[in-house]
N, C-alpha and C positions, 0 to 999 in steps of 0.2 A: 058169296063174299070171299075175297082173297086177303089173307092175313100175311103180312111180311114183317118179320120180327128180327131185328139185329142182323140184317143181311150185310155181310162184308165180303168183298173180294180184294185181296191184298193189292194195294197201290192203284185200285181202280174204282172201288165202291166202299163207302165208309158208313157202317152202322145205320142202315136204312130201316125205318119203322113206319109202316103205313098200312091202312086198311082200304081196300079198293072195292067199290060196289059192284053188284052183278047187273047184267043186262044193260050196260051203259057203254058208250064210246069214250074211252079214257086216253088222253093224249099225254105222252111223255115228252117234255120239252126242255130245252137248255142248249147252251153253246156246244160246238164240236168238242169232243173230249171230256165232256162233263160227267159221263157215266151212264148215259141213256142206253147204249147198246149192251153194256155189261149188265145193267139192271134187267133188261129184257131177256138176255141169255140166262141169267140166274133164275128168274121166275119161270122160264121155260124148262128149266132143269137140264140144260145142256152144258153148263160149266160148273165146276165145284165152287162152293161158297160156304162161309160160316153163317150160322143163323138158321132161321126156319121160314119156310114158305108153305102156307096151307091154302088149298083151293077147295072150298066147300067142305072143310074138315079133313081133307086128304093131304098128308104130308108129301110134298112133291119129291123130296129127297129119298123117300122109301119106294118110289115107283121106278121100274125099269123104263128105258126109252120106248119099248113096245107098249107098255101100260100107259105111259104119258101120251103116246100118239092117239090113244082112244079118247082122251079128254081135252087135249089142246093141240092146236096147230101153230107152227112157228115159222115165220119167214125171216131169214137172216139176210144180210147184205152179201150175197154170193154171186159168183160168176156162173156161166152156163156149164153143165157137166160135160165131160170129155166125150161121152158116148153120144151117138147120133140117132135120134128117134124123132118121130113126128109129134106134133102137138097133141094129137088124139092119143097116141101111145103114152105120152107123158102124163096126161090127165087120167088115163086108165090106171097107171101105176100109183096115182095119188088117191085113189078110192080107198076107204078104210078096209083093211083086210077081212074084217069080221062082218062086212055088209051082207045083209040077208034079203034085201029088197029085190023085187023083180027087175029084169032088164028094162022093162018099160019105165019103171020109176026112176032107175038110174039114168036112163037116157033123157028123161024129162028134166031132171035136176041139172045134168051136164048142159043141156041146151039152154036152160034158163040162165045159168051162170055165165056161159060164154056169150050169150046175148047181152047180159048186163054189162060186160066189159068189152063188148064189140069185137070179139075175136073168132066168131063162127067161121069166117072166111079163111082162117089160118090153120084149121084143124089138120089138114093134110100136108102142111108144110113142115120141113125139118126145123127143129128148134135152133139149128145153127144158121138158118136163113132169116131169122127174126131180128128186127131192130131191138135196141135196148128196152124201149117202151113196150113193144109187143111181148117180149120175153117176160118182162115184169108182170104184165097182165095175165099171162099164162100161169106163172108161178102163184099169183094171188088166187086164181081160180082153183088151182091144185090144192092150196091150203084150205080154201072154203069147202071143197069136196070132202076133205078129211074129217071135218067136224059138222057138216051140214045135218040138221036134225032129222030130215027125212031119211038119210042114209045111216046116220050114226046117232042114236038117241043118247049116247053117253057124252057127246061133244058139248063143251061148255065155253071154251075160250079160244080166241084168235089173237095171236101175238104177231105184230108186224113191225119190223125195223125199217123205218123210213120208206114205206111202200111207194110213196109218190116221187121219190128221188129221180128215177129215170123217165117219169111221165111228163108229157107236155100238158098245157092247161086244159086242152080238150079231153085228153085221156084221164086227167084228174077228176073231171066231172063224172065219168063212168065209175071210177074208184069209189067216190063218196056216195054215189047212188047205191052201189053194192054194200058198202059198210052200213049205211042206214038200214038196209034190208037185213043184214046180219044181226043187228041188235033187235030189229023187229021180230026176228025168229027166236028171241030169248037168249041169244049168246052175248058174251062180253067181248069187246074189242079193246086191246091195249096196244097202242102204237106210238112209235117215235115220230115226231113231226116237226118241221121247221117253219111251216107256213102258219103263223099265229092267227091270221085272219080266217083261214080254213078251220083252225081249232075253235075259234069263237063261234063259227057258224055251225059246226057239226058235233063237237065234243060237249059232254056234260060235266066232265071231271078232268082235272089236269094234275100232273105230277111234274114239278120243276126241279131240275138238277143244276148244280154249279160246283165245279172243282170236286167231283166225286161224292158230293153230299146232297141229300134231299133238303131243299130250302123252303118249299111250299107245296101244299097239296090241298085239294078240295074242289069246290065249285069252280068251273072254268073262269067265271067272271071275277072271282076272288083271287085267283092265281095269276091270270094275265092282267096285270095292272101296270100303270106307268112306272110306279116305284120299283116293282120287281123287274121290269124290262130294263130300266136304267141300271139297276144294281147288278144284274146277272149278265146282260148282253153289252153293257157299257155303251149304250146309244140312247139318244132321246127319241121320244115318240109323241105324236099328236093323235088324239082320238076324236072321232066324230060319229054321228049316227045318221043312217038312212033307213027310213021305214022301221024305226025302233031296233035296228041292228047296229052293233058297234063295229067300227072299222079302225084300223091302225095305219098310220103313215110314219115311217121311220126316217131318221136323218140320212 
């Protein structure tokens, strides 16, 4: 369980209080500039904030970045690094520094994750020769390696800031297949997302922001409602069902 109490970041996030469940895929939704990225950066422990964030009883503010890296992985909206290395070398740097597993186990995990995101053929390529979508998938694999249970028994949480942003619809399929497996491994995923239909399909819990404030949270179907969408996004929506699954069509 993650407890978030009175979390405030001046001019960016206003007094957020919420409890987030474990072992779930939790989507953070809201308009651009509503506070989603700030919220994720705060609970990841990478920006200063007022209030308290606890992960399974651990006060995030009391941990160093090195200690945090053992329990959570965080994907920000960043550009490629200036240094030039291959994809394989980048993933090797992403391994938890305290990993004690055998080279065979490490190789098996790496191969499994690169296959899930369909980047095995990119391992020998320079990261500067990758498209935006390819680089994003490499970064996501790196984040997963950091907290994957077979390599890091202390890993608990994967935080992703709009991971599907640079991906096309085919690449999104690989992403959500991976995230479904992440939660099946007993980890928690907290991610910002703009595709509400994907959220309805894959997330179990949602957190909705508007104007730097938390306006709704809970079961995905109780948060993503026509009233909330109209109030927060200022657009109409029609809802329909196919094979007992909800879909949204916006104005």
